[in-house]
N, C-alpha and C positions, 0 to 999 in steps of 0.2 A: 474516456467517457463513452458510455453506450446509452443511447436515447431511444425510447419508444414513445409512441403516441397513445395517451390514455384513452383516446376515443377509438382505438383500433386494436382489436384482438390479434389481427394479422401481424402487426408490428411487434406485439408482445411475443407472439409465437416464434418470431425470428431471433429472439434473444440468444437461444442456445447456439445458433450458427455464428452470431457475432462474438459470443463468448469464446467459442472455439477459435475463431480468427485471432482474437487477442492472445489467447494462451499459446497459439502456434507461432505468433510473430513477435511477442513481447517478452521481456525478461521475466523470470518467475517472481520477482519482487515488484512488478508493475503495480501502480496504484490504480484501482478501478472504482468507478462511480457509475451507478445506474440512475438515469434521469427519466422520470415520468413527465413528459411534456404535455401541454394542453390541460394543465390542472384547472384552468378557468372554465372548462366545459361543464355545463349543467348535468349532462348525462355522460357517464364514462362506461366504456365497454370493459375496461380493466380497472378493478378497484385498487386503491392505494396499497392495501394489504398484500395483494399479489406481488406487486413490485418490491415491497419491503421483504417479503419472504424469499423472493428470488435473489435479492441482493444479499441477504443474510446467508443463504445457502451457498452463494458463490463468493463470499468474503469481499463484498463490495459496499461502498458507501451508497446511500440512497437519498434522493431528494425529489420532490415534485417541483416542476417549473411551469411557467407559461411564457413562452417567447413572445407571444402576442402582447401580453400585458407587462412583460419585463419582470415577472414575479420570480425571484430567487435565481435568476440567470447569473447575475454577477456573484451572488452568494455561492453558487455551485463552483464557479471557477476559483473563488477565494478559498473555499474549503479544500478543494483539490490542491491548490498551491500550498496551503498550510500543511497538509498531509505530506506533500513532497519535501518540504523544508524539514519537517519533523523527522522523516526517514533519513534525509541527508545528514542531519545532526546526529542521529543514532548511529549511522554508519561511521561518522567521524569519531565518535566516542569509542566504538568498537575497534577502529583502526588504532587509535591512541592507546587503548588498553592492550591490544596485541603487541604493540611496539614496547610498551612498558614491561609487559611480561617477558618479552624476548630479552630486553636489556637486563632485567633482574635475573633471569636464568643464566645469562652470559656472565654477569658479575658473580653469581653464586658458584658457577663452574670454576671461575678463576680463583675465588677464595678457597674452594675445596681443593683445587690443585695445589695452591700454595701451602695449605695446611698439611697435605700429604707429603710434600717436599720437605717442609720444616720438621715434621715428625720423623721422616726417614733419615734425616741427617743427624738427629740428636739421639738416636737409639743405640 
């Protein structure tokens, strides 16, 4: 999760450096979420749309939160957890599919080998 302060253009301007750190230190399949904190502010220096666009451009989930009011803080962690579970399940399915393909190829190779031996002995 990368968090910026909706009331501070300076924190929004730092997103690229934080994004670089994530890309440098995390696996390519890392789940990323951008949080615009202090959504309770009357006046924001960074409009919600800027955060949404940044998140979309960088393949991140996006949410507005307010730590002060507890708005969507828990929801953000739950959404991140759901995405991680979804990815884990997808990887498990991919792994099982790869194993099944490997087994099927091995069986087919064995069957093909037996056919050629049978055909060779009977000609």
